[in-house]
C-alpha positions in Angstrom: -40.5 4.7 94.3 -40.6 1.3 96.0 -42.5 0.0 93.0 -39.8 1.2 90.7 -37.2 -0.5 92.8 -39.2 -3.8 92.6 -39.5 -3.6 88.8 -35.7 -2.9 88.5 -34.7 -5.8 90.8 -37.4 -8.4 90.3 -35.3 -10.5 88.0 -32.4 -10.5 90.4 -34.8 -11.2 93.2 -36.2 -14.2 91.4 -32.7 -15.6 90.6 -31.7 -15.1 94.3 -34.8 -16.8 95.6 -34.2 -19.8 93.3 -30.6 -20.1 94.4 -31.6 -19.9 98.1 -34.3 -22.5 97.5 -31.9 -24.9 95.9 -29.4 -24.4 98.7 -32.1 -24.9 101.3 -33.2 -28.1 99.7 -29.6 -29.5 99.7 -29.1 -28.3 103.3 -32.3 -29.8 104.6 -31.8 -33.2 103.0 -28.3 -33.6 104.1 -29.0 -32.0 107.5 -31.7 -34.5 108.3 -29.3 -37.2 107.4 -26.6 -35.8 109.6 -29.0 -35.4 112.5 -30.0 -39.0 112.1 -26.4 -40.2 112.1 -25.7 -38.1 115.2 -28.6 -39.4 117.2 -27.8 -43.0 116.2 -24.2 -42.5 117.3 -25.3 -41.0 120.6 -27.6 -44.0 121.2 -24.9 -46.5 120.6 -22.2 -44.7 122.6 -24.6 -44.1 125.5 -25.4 -47.8 125.7 -21.7 -48.7 125.6 -20.5 -45.7 127.6 -18.0 -44.7 124.9 -19.3 -41.3 124.0 -16.0 -39.8 125.0 -14.4 -41.6 122.1 -16.7 -39.9 119.5 -14.7 -37.5 117.3 -14.7 -36.1 113.7 -11.9 -38.6 112.9 -14.2 -41.6 113.5 -17.0 -40.5 111.2 -18.3 -37.5 109.2 -21.8 -36.2 109.6 -23.7 -35.3 106.5 -22.1 -34.7 103.1 -18.6 -33.6 102.2 -19.8 -31.7 99.2 -22.5 -29.8 101.1 -20.0 -29.2 103.9 -17.7 -27.5 101.3 -20.7 -25.5 100.1 -21.5 -24.4 103.6 -18.0 -23.1 104.1 -18.3 -21.2 100.9 -21.1 -19.2 102.3 -18.3 -17.1 103.8 -18.4 -15.3 100.5 -22.1 -14.5 100.3 -21.7 -11.0 101.9 -18.9 -10.1 99.6 -21.0 -11.2 96.6 -23.9 -9.0 97.8 -21.6 -6.0 98.1 -20.1 -6.6 94.6 -23.3 -7.4 92.7 -25.9 -5.2 94.5 -24.1 -2.5 96.4 -21.3 -1.4 94.1 -23.3 -0.8 90.9 -26.2 1.1 92.7 -24.6 4.5 92.3 -21.5 3.7 90.2 -23.7 2.5 87.3 -25.9 5.6 87.5 -22.9 7.9 87.4 -21.2 5.9 84.7 -24.1 5.9 82.3 -25.3 9.4 83.2 -28.8 8.2 84.1 -28.5 10.0 87.5 -29.0 13.3 85.6 -32.4 12.0 84.6 -33.4 10.2 87.8 -32.4 13.1 90.1 -34.2 15.8 88.1 -37.6 14.3 88.5 -40.1 14.9 91.4 -38.1 12.4 93.6 -35.2 14.1 95.3 -31.8 12.5 95.1 -31.8 11.9 98.9 -35.1 10.1 98.8 -34.0 8.2 95.7 -31.0 6.9 97.6 -32.9 6.3 100.8 -35.4 4.1 99.1 -33.0 2.2 96.9 -30.3 1.8 99.5 -32.9 0.9 102.2 -34.4 -1.9 100.1 -31.0 -3.2 99.1 -29.7 -3.2 102.7 -32.9 -4.9 103.9 -32.6 -7.5 101.2 -28.9 -8.1 102.1 -29.9 -8.6 105.8 -32.6 -11.0 104.8 -30.4 -13.0 102.5 -27.6 -13.1 105.1 -30.1 -14.2 107.8 -31.7 -16.9 105.7 -28.4 -18.4 104.6 -27.0 -18.2 108.2 -30.1 -19.8 109.7 -29.8 -22.7 107.2 -26.1 -23.1 107.9 -26.5 -22.9 111.7 -29.2 -25.6 111.7 -27.2 -27.8 109.3 -24.1 -27.4 111.5 -25.8 -28.4 114.7 -24.7 -32.1 114.8 -21.2 -31.2 113.7 -21.0 -28.5 116.3 -22.0 -31.0 119.0 -19.4 -33.5 117.7 -16.5 -31.2 117.2 -17.3 -28.5 119.8 -15.9 -25.9 117.4 -18.7 -23.4 116.9 -16.4 -20.6 118.4 -13.5 -21.4 116.1 -12.6 -18.9 113.3 -14.3 -20.0 110.1 -17.2 -21.6 111.9 -18.1 -18.5 114.0 -18.2 -16.4 110.8 -20.9 -18.4 109.0 -23.4 -19.1 111.8 -25.5 -17.1 114.2 -26.2 -13.5 113.5 -22.8 -12.2 112.3 -23.5 -13.0 108.6 -26.3 -10.4 108.7 -23.9 -7.8 109.9 -21.3 -8.8 107.2 -24.0 -8.7 104.5 -25.3 -5.2 105.4 -21.7 -3.9 105.8 -20.6 -5.3 102.4 -23.6 -3.8 100.7 -23.1 -0.4 102.4 -19.4 -0.5 101.4 -20.3 -1.1 97.8 -22.8 1.7 97.7 -20.3 4.1 99.2 -17.5 3.0 97.0 -19.8 3.6 94.0 -20.7 7.1 95.2 -17.0 8.0 95.6 -15.5 6.4 92.6 -18.4 6.8 90.0 -17.1 3.7 88.1 -18.5 0.2 88.5 -15.4 -1.9 88.2 -13.2 0.2 90.5 -16.1 0.2 93.0 -16.3 -3.6 92.8 -12.6 -3.9 93.4 -12.6 -1.5 96.4 -15.6 -3.3 97.8 -14.0 -6.7 97.7 -10.6 -5.5 99.0 -12.2 -3.3 101.7 -14.5 -6.1 102.9 -11.6 -8.6 103.2 -9.3 -6.1 105.0 -12.0 -5.0 107.5 -13.0 -8.7 108.2 -9.3 -9.6 108.7 -8.6 -6.6 111.0 -11.7 -7.4 113.2 -10.7 -11.1 113.4 -7.0 -10.8 113.9 -6.8 -7.7 116.1 -10.1 -7.2 117.8 -12.3 -10.3 118.2 -10.3 -12.1 120.8 -10.4 -8.9 123.0 -14.1 -8.3 122.9 -14.1 -9.6 126.4 -11.2 -10.3 128.8 -10.0 -13.9 128.2 -10.0 -16.5 130.9 -6.7 -18.1 131.9 -6.9 -21.4 133.9 -3.9 -23.0 135.5 -3.5 -26.7 136.2 -1.0 -29.1 137.6 1.1 -31.3 135.3 -0.5 -34.4 136.7 -4.0 -33.5 135.8 -4.2 -31.5 132.6 -7.1 -29.2 131.6 -9.4 -28.8 128.6 -11.9 -26.0 128.4 -15.5 -27.1 128.4 -17.7 -27.1 125.3 -17.0 -25.0 122.3 -14.5 -22.7 124.0 -12.2 -20.7 121.8 -8.6 -21.6 122.9 -6.3 -18.6 122.4 -3.1 -19.9 123.9 -1.6 -22.6 126.1 1.8 -23.4 127.7 3.6 -23.6 131.0 4.8 -21.2 133.6 7.4 -21.4 136.3 7.1 -20.4 140.0 7.6 -16.8 139.0 4.5 -16.9 136.7 6.6 -16.3 133.6 6.0 -18.5 130.6 8.6 -21.3 130.0 10.1 -21.2 126.5 9.3 -24.4 124.6 11.5 -25.4 121.6 9.7 -25.7 118.3 10.7 -29.4 118.1 12.5 -31.8 120.4 13.6 -35.4 120.1 13.9 -35.8 123.9 11.5 -36.9 126.6 8.2 -35.0 126.9 5.8 -34.7 129.8 2.4 -35.1 128.2 -0.7 -33.2 129.5 -4.3 -32.7 128.5 -3.2 -29.7 126.4 0.3 -30.3 125.1 3.7 -31.5 126.4 6.7 -29.9 128.0 10.1 -31.2 127.0 12.2 -32.4 129.9 15.0 -30.3 128.5 12.9 -27.2 129.5 12.8 -28.3 133.1 15.3 -27.5 135.9 18.5 -29.6 136.0 17.4 -31.6 139.0 14.3 -32.7 137.1 16.3 -33.6 134.0 18.6 -35.7 136.2 15.5 -37.5 137.6 14.4 -38.4 134.1 17.6 -40.2 133.2 18.6 -41.0 129.7 16.3 -43.9 128.8 12.6 -44.1 128.0 10.2 -43.1 130.7 9.0 -45.7 133.1 6.0 -45.0 135.3 8.3 -44.4 138.3 10.6 -42.0 136.5 7.7 -40.2 134.9 6.0 -39.6 138.2 9.3 -38.6 139.7 9.8 -35.9 137.0 6.3 -34.7 137.4 6.7 -34.4 141.1 10.0 -32.6 140.7 8.5 -30.1 138.2 5.6 -29.4 140.5 7.9 -28.9 143.4 9.6 -26.2 141.3 6.2 -24.5 140.8 5.8 -25.4 137.2 2.2 -25.7 136.0 0.3 -25.5 132.8 -2.1 -22.8 131.6 -4.8 -22.4 129.0 -6.1 -19.0 127.9 -9.5 -19.1 126.2 -12.9 -17.5 125.7 -15.5 -19.7 127.3 -18.3 -21.3 125.2 -20.9 -19.3 127.2 -19.7 -16.1 125.6 -20.5 -17.3 122.1 -23.7 -15.2 121.6 -22.1 -12.2 123.4 -19.3 -12.2 120.8 -21.9 -12.7 118.0 -23.7 -9.6 119.2 -20.6 -7.5 119.6 -19.3 -8.3 116.2 -22.6 -7.8 114.5 -23.0 -4.5 116.2 -19.6 -3.4 115.0 -20.4 -4.2 111.4 -23.8 -2.5 111.5 -22.3 0.6 112.9 -19.7 0.6 110.2 -22.5 0.2 107.6 -24.4 3.1 109.1 -21.3 5.3 108.9 -20.7 4.3 105.2 -24.3 5.1 104.3 -23.9 8.5 105.9 -20.9 9.1 103.7 -22.8 8.0 100.6 -25.6 10.4 101.5 -23.2 13.3 102.0 -21.5 12.6 98.7 -24.8 12.3 96.7 -26.1 15.5 98.3 -23.1 17.5 97.2 -22.6 16.0 93.7 -24.0 18.0 90.8 -26.9 16.1 89.2 
Protein backbone atom coordinates (compact mmCIF):
# COMPACT_ATOMS: atom_id res chain seq x y z
CA UNK A 1 0.00 0.00 0.00
CA UNK A 2 2.82 2.39 0.81
CA UNK A 3 4.30 1.69 -2.62
CA UNK A 4 1.00 2.65 -4.23
CA UNK A 5 0.98 5.91 -2.27
CA UNK A 6 4.52 6.68 -3.45
CA UNK A 7 3.61 6.05 -7.10
CA UNK A 8 0.57 8.31 -6.80
CA UNK A 9 2.41 11.18 -5.14
CA UNK A 10 5.94 10.94 -6.52
CA UNK A 11 5.41 13.75 -9.05
CA UNK A 12 4.00 16.05 -6.35
CA UNK A 13 6.86 15.02 -4.05
CA UNK A 14 9.42 15.91 -6.70
CA UNK A 15 7.85 19.32 -7.32
CA UNK A 16 7.66 20.00 -3.58
CA UNK A 17 11.29 18.99 -3.10
CA UNK A 18 12.37 21.28 -5.94
CA UNK A 19 10.44 24.23 -4.46
CA UNK A 20 11.89 23.64 -1.00
CA UNK A 21 15.41 23.33 -2.46
CA UNK A 22 15.00 26.64 -4.30
CA UNK A 23 13.64 28.32 -1.18
CA UNK A 24 16.51 26.88 0.87
CA UNK A 25 19.08 28.21 -1.58
CA UNK A 26 17.64 31.72 -1.41
CA UNK A 27 17.37 31.59 2.37
CA UNK A 28 20.91 30.32 2.88
CA UNK A 29 22.51 32.89 0.57
CA UNK A 30 20.68 35.87 2.07
CA UNK A 31 20.88 34.43 5.58
CA UNK A 32 24.66 34.25 5.44
CA UNK A 33 24.66 37.85 4.20
CA UNK A 34 22.39 38.95 7.06
CA UNK A 35 24.52 37.16 9.65
CA UNK A 36 27.65 38.85 8.28
CA UNK A 37 25.95 42.26 8.44
CA UNK A 38 24.82 41.61 12.00
CA UNK A 39 28.22 40.51 13.28
CA UNK A 40 29.90 43.48 11.57
CA UNK A 41 27.40 45.87 13.15
CA UNK A 42 27.97 44.27 16.56
CA UNK A 43 31.73 44.62 16.21
CA UNK A 44 31.47 48.30 15.32
CA UNK A 45 28.93 49.20 18.01
CA UNK A 46 30.83 47.23 20.67
CA UNK A 47 33.98 49.17 19.92
CA UNK A 48 32.12 52.50 20.04
CA UNK A 49 29.75 51.44 22.86
CA UNK A 50 26.70 52.39 20.81
CA UNK A 51 24.95 49.00 20.52
CA UNK A 52 21.94 50.48 22.30
CA UNK A 53 21.33 52.62 19.22
CA UNK A 54 21.04 49.67 16.85
CA UNK A 55 17.52 49.30 15.50
CA UNK A 56 15.66 48.12 12.43
CA UNK A 57 15.24 51.77 11.43
CA UNK A 58 18.99 52.19 10.97
CA UNK A 59 19.56 49.24 8.64
CA UNK A 60 17.87 46.14 7.25
CA UNK A 61 19.45 42.72 7.53
CA UNK A 62 19.32 40.44 4.50
CA UNK A 63 17.01 40.98 1.52
CA UNK A 64 13.63 42.73 1.43
CA UNK A 65 12.39 40.31 -1.25
CA UNK A 66 13.37 37.24 0.76
CA UNK A 67 11.95 38.86 3.88
CA UNK A 68 8.59 39.12 2.11
CA UNK A 69 8.90 35.50 0.96
CA UNK A 70 9.64 34.43 4.54
CA UNK A 71 6.48 36.14 5.79
CA UNK A 72 4.51 34.40 3.02
CA UNK A 73 5.43 31.02 4.53
CA UNK A 74 2.47 31.72 6.82
CA UNK A 75 0.39 30.24 4.02
CA UNK A 76 2.32 26.97 3.62
CA UNK A 77 0.10 24.95 6.01
CA UNK A 78 -3.06 26.17 4.28
CA UNK A 79 -1.63 25.19 0.88
CA UNK A 80 -0.89 21.71 2.19
CA UNK A 81 -4.44 21.38 3.47
CA UNK A 82 -5.92 22.56 0.19
CA UNK A 83 -3.73 20.64 -2.25
CA UNK A 84 -2.98 17.47 -0.30
CA UNK A 85 -5.62 17.05 2.39
CA UNK A 86 -8.88 18.12 0.78
CA UNK A 87 -8.65 16.03 -2.43
CA UNK A 88 -7.62 12.80 -0.67
CA UNK A 89 -11.15 11.56 0.01
CA UNK A 90 -13.20 14.16 -1.83
CA UNK A 91 -11.67 13.20 -5.19
CA UNK A 92 -12.27 9.50 -4.53
CA UNK A 93 -15.94 10.11 -3.78
CA UNK A 94 -16.36 12.56 -6.63
CA UNK A 95 -14.94 10.24 -9.29
CA UNK A 96 -16.33 7.05 -7.78
CA UNK A 97 -12.91 5.39 -7.55
CA UNK A 98 -13.55 4.65 -3.89
CA UNK A 99 -15.92 1.89 -5.03
CA UNK A 100 -12.99 0.17 -6.69
CA UNK A 101 -10.28 0.95 -4.12
CA UNK A 102 -12.33 -0.15 -1.13
CA UNK A 103 -13.54 -3.43 -2.59
CA UNK A 104 -10.03 -4.86 -3.00
CA UNK A 105 -8.05 -6.81 -0.42
CA UNK A 106 -7.12 -3.58 1.41
CA UNK A 107 -9.86 -2.47 3.78
CA UNK A 108 -11.08 1.11 3.67
CA UNK A 109 -9.71 1.76 7.17
CA UNK A 110 -6.26 0.52 6.21
CA UNK A 111 -6.44 2.46 2.94
CA UNK A 112 -7.19 5.65 4.84
CA UNK A 113 -4.65 4.93 7.57
CA UNK A 114 -1.79 4.47 5.10
CA UNK A 115 -2.70 7.37 2.82
CA UNK A 116 -3.57 9.82 5.59
CA UNK A 117 -0.56 8.70 7.62
CA UNK A 118 1.90 9.40 4.83
CA UNK A 119 0.26 12.72 3.96
CA UNK A 120 0.30 13.87 7.58
CA UNK A 121 3.93 12.78 7.95
CA UNK A 122 4.84 14.65 4.76
CA UNK A 123 2.98 17.74 5.98
CA UNK A 124 4.87 17.65 9.28
CA UNK A 125 8.18 17.25 7.44
CA UNK A 126 7.48 20.12 5.05
CA UNK A 127 6.31 22.37 7.86
CA UNK A 128 9.38 21.48 9.90
CA UNK A 129 11.86 22.05 7.07
CA UNK A 130 10.36 25.40 6.07
CA UNK A 131 10.17 26.50 9.70
CA UNK A 132 13.78 25.47 10.37
CA UNK A 133 14.97 27.52 7.40
CA UNK A 134 12.87 30.52 8.43
CA UNK A 135 13.98 30.30 12.06
CA UNK A 136 17.65 30.18 11.07
CA UNK A 137 17.25 33.02 8.56
CA UNK A 138 15.42 35.17 11.13
CA UNK A 139 18.13 34.82 13.80
CA UNK A 140 19.92 38.14 13.16
CA UNK A 141 16.63 40.03 12.73
CA UNK A 142 15.27 38.51 15.94
CA UNK A 143 18.37 39.67 17.77
CA UNK A 144 18.08 43.16 16.25
CA UNK A 145 14.35 43.71 16.67
CA UNK A 146 13.68 41.44 19.69
CA UNK A 147 10.29 40.51 18.19
CA UNK A 148 10.33 36.70 17.94
CA UNK A 149 7.30 36.56 20.28
CA UNK A 150 5.27 39.04 18.25
CA UNK A 151 2.25 37.80 16.26
CA UNK A 152 3.29 37.11 12.69
CA UNK A 153 6.83 36.23 13.73
CA UNK A 154 5.86 33.63 16.32
CA UNK A 155 3.68 31.85 13.74
CA UNK A 156 6.42 31.15 11.17
CA UNK A 157 9.26 30.01 13.45
CA UNK A 158 9.98 27.26 15.91
CA UNK A 159 7.73 24.19 16.00
CA UNK A 160 4.25 25.69 15.62
CA UNK A 161 4.32 25.53 11.78
CA UNK A 162 4.51 21.75 12.15
CA UNK A 163 1.30 21.76 14.17
CA UNK A 164 -0.35 24.12 11.68
CA UNK A 165 0.64 21.92 8.72
CA UNK A 166 -0.63 18.69 10.30
CA UNK A 167 -3.86 20.38 11.39
CA UNK A 168 -4.55 21.90 7.96
CA UNK A 169 -3.96 18.56 6.24
CA UNK A 170 -6.21 16.73 8.71
CA UNK A 171 -8.88 19.39 8.27
CA UNK A 172 -8.74 18.92 4.49
CA UNK A 173 -9.03 15.14 4.78
CA UNK A 174 -12.02 15.39 7.09
CA UNK A 175 -13.73 18.07 5.00
CA UNK A 176 -13.37 15.80 1.97
CA UNK A 177 -14.83 12.85 3.88
CA UNK A 178 -17.86 14.87 4.96
CA UNK A 179 -18.56 16.87 1.80
CA UNK A 180 -17.49 14.37 -0.91
CA UNK A 181 -16.73 17.23 -3.29
CA UNK A 182 -13.28 18.66 -3.88
CA UNK A 183 -14.03 22.36 -4.35
CA UNK A 184 -16.35 22.65 -1.32
CA UNK A 185 -13.78 20.71 0.72
CA UNK A 186 -11.06 23.14 -0.35
CA UNK A 187 -13.23 26.12 0.59
CA UNK A 188 -14.08 24.67 4.01
CA UNK A 189 -10.42 23.78 4.63
CA UNK A 190 -9.22 27.30 3.88
CA UNK A 191 -11.99 29.01 5.84
CA UNK A 192 -11.72 26.60 8.76
CA UNK A 193 -7.95 26.95 8.98
CA UNK A 194 -8.17 30.76 9.03
CA UNK A 195 -10.95 30.78 11.63
CA UNK A 196 -9.23 28.34 14.00
CA UNK A 197 -5.90 30.15 13.69
CA UNK A 198 -7.63 33.47 14.42
CA UNK A 199 -9.50 32.11 17.44
CA UNK A 200 -6.35 30.58 18.94
CA UNK A 201 -4.39 33.80 18.44
CA UNK A 202 -7.00 36.35 19.48
CA UNK A 203 -8.75 34.48 22.28
CA UNK A 204 -6.38 31.88 23.68
CA UNK A 205 -2.68 32.44 23.04
CA UNK A 206 -2.18 35.35 25.41
CA UNK A 207 -3.74 33.27 28.19
CA UNK A 208 -1.66 30.10 27.80
CA UNK A 209 0.20 31.27 30.88
CA UNK A 210 -0.69 34.02 33.34
CA UNK A 211 0.78 37.30 32.09
CA UNK A 212 3.27 39.27 34.16
CA UNK A 213 2.45 42.85 35.16
CA UNK A 214 5.32 45.10 36.23
CA UNK A 215 4.81 48.52 37.83
CA UNK A 216 7.29 51.37 37.62
CA UNK A 217 7.64 54.95 38.77
CA UNK A 218 7.08 57.79 36.33
CA UNK A 219 10.67 58.91 36.71
CA UNK A 220 12.21 55.59 35.66
CA UNK A 221 10.11 53.86 33.02
CA UNK A 222 10.27 50.16 32.20
CA UNK A 223 10.81 48.01 29.11
CA UNK A 224 10.48 44.21 29.30
CA UNK A 225 13.74 42.41 28.57
CA UNK A 226 14.42 40.55 25.35
CA UNK A 227 11.73 39.40 22.96
CA UNK A 228 8.89 39.77 25.42
CA UNK A 229 5.32 39.95 24.07
CA UNK A 230 3.81 43.17 25.39
CA UNK A 231 0.06 42.80 25.93
CA UNK A 232 -0.80 46.14 27.47
CA UNK A 233 0.58 49.25 29.16
CA UNK A 234 -0.72 52.32 30.89
CA UNK A 235 -0.98 54.06 34.24
CA UNK A 236 -2.80 53.39 37.49
CA UNK A 237 -3.75 55.62 40.39
CA UNK A 238 -3.28 55.04 44.10
CA UNK A 239 -6.38 52.81 44.12
CA UNK A 240 -4.83 50.51 41.50
CA UNK A 241 -7.44 51.39 38.85
CA UNK A 242 -6.23 52.26 35.33
CA UNK A 243 -6.24 55.94 34.43
CA UNK A 244 -8.20 56.78 31.31
CA UNK A 245 -5.94 58.24 28.63
CA UNK A 246 -7.47 60.31 25.78
CA UNK A 247 -6.87 58.99 22.28
CA UNK A 248 -5.14 62.23 21.37
CA UNK A 249 -4.08 65.34 23.21
CA UNK A 250 -2.42 68.60 22.29
CA UNK A 251 -1.37 69.38 25.86
CA UNK A 252 1.71 68.55 27.87
CA UNK A 253 2.69 64.92 28.27
CA UNK A 254 4.89 63.19 30.79
CA UNK A 255 7.02 60.80 28.78
CA UNK A 256 8.16 57.40 30.09
CA UNK A 257 9.97 54.37 28.80
CA UNK A 258 6.67 52.91 27.60
CA UNK A 259 4.39 55.80 26.61
CA UNK A 260 3.21 59.13 27.98
CA UNK A 261 0.47 60.32 30.28
CA UNK A 262 -1.17 63.66 29.45
CA UNK A 263 -1.03 66.26 32.19
CA UNK A 264 -4.78 66.68 31.69
CA UNK A 265 -5.23 63.16 33.13
CA UNK A 266 -3.41 64.08 36.35
CA UNK A 267 -4.97 65.54 39.55
CA UNK A 268 -5.71 69.27 39.54
CA UNK A 269 -2.77 70.08 41.80
CA UNK A 270 -0.37 68.45 39.33
CA UNK A 271 -1.96 70.31 36.42
CA UNK A 272 -1.43 73.55 38.34
CA UNK A 273 2.24 72.66 38.89
CA UNK A 274 2.67 72.17 35.15
CA UNK A 275 1.57 75.70 34.29
CA UNK A 276 0.50 76.73 30.84
CA UNK A 277 3.81 76.99 29.00
CA UNK A 278 6.25 74.39 27.73
CA UNK A 279 7.91 72.14 30.29
CA UNK A 280 11.15 73.23 31.87
CA UNK A 281 13.28 70.74 33.76
CA UNK A 282 12.06 72.21 37.03
CA UNK A 283 8.36 72.13 36.17
CA UNK A 284 8.66 68.65 34.65
CA UNK A 285 10.29 67.27 37.80
CA UNK A 286 7.67 69.04 39.92
CA UNK A 287 4.83 67.44 37.98
CA UNK A 288 6.45 63.99 38.16
CA UNK A 289 6.92 64.38 41.93
CA UNK A 290 3.31 65.50 42.30
CA UNK A 291 1.99 62.55 40.29
CA UNK A 292 4.08 60.09 42.29
CA UNK A 293 2.89 61.66 45.53
CA UNK A 294 -0.67 60.88 44.39
CA UNK A 295 0.32 57.22 43.88
CA UNK A 296 0.31 57.35 40.09
CA UNK A 297 2.61 54.82 38.44
CA UNK A 298 2.99 53.06 35.14
CA UNK A 299 2.50 49.39 34.33
CA UNK A 300 3.33 46.96 31.57
CA UNK A 301 1.58 43.60 31.10
CA UNK A 302 3.57 41.10 29.08
CA UNK A 303 4.61 37.52 28.47
CA UNK A 304 8.35 37.22 29.25
CA UNK A 305 10.72 36.15 26.50
CA UNK A 306 11.66 33.11 28.59
CA UNK A 307 8.21 31.64 27.88
CA UNK A 308 8.68 31.59 24.11
CA UNK A 309 9.29 27.84 23.81
CA UNK A 310 6.61 27.01 26.37
CA UNK A 311 4.09 28.90 24.23
CA UNK A 312 5.41 27.17 21.11
CA UNK A 313 4.88 23.79 22.73
CA UNK A 314 1.40 24.60 24.03
CA UNK A 315 0.13 25.91 20.69
CA UNK A 316 1.69 23.04 18.74
CA UNK A 317 0.06 20.57 21.12
CA UNK A 318 -3.35 22.21 20.66
CA UNK A 319 -3.18 21.91 16.87
CA UNK A 320 -1.93 18.33 16.99
CA UNK A 321 -4.81 17.37 19.28
CA UNK A 322 -7.26 19.07 16.93
CA UNK A 323 -5.71 17.18 14.02
CA UNK A 324 -6.08 13.87 15.86
CA UNK A 325 -9.74 14.62 16.57
CA UNK A 326 -10.35 15.47 12.90
CA UNK A 327 -8.71 12.27 11.69
CA UNK A 328 -10.86 10.30 14.13
CA UNK A 329 -13.93 11.91 12.55
CA UNK A 330 -12.66 11.04 9.06
CA UNK A 331 -12.19 7.41 10.06
CA UNK A 332 -15.68 7.29 11.54
CA UNK A 333 -17.19 8.74 8.37
CA UNK A 334 -15.30 6.42 6.03
CA UNK A 335 -16.16 3.38 8.12
CA UNK A 336 -19.87 4.15 7.93
CA UNK A 337 -20.05 5.19 4.29
CA UNK A 338 -21.26 2.69 1.74
CA UNK A 339 -18.41 1.73 -0.57
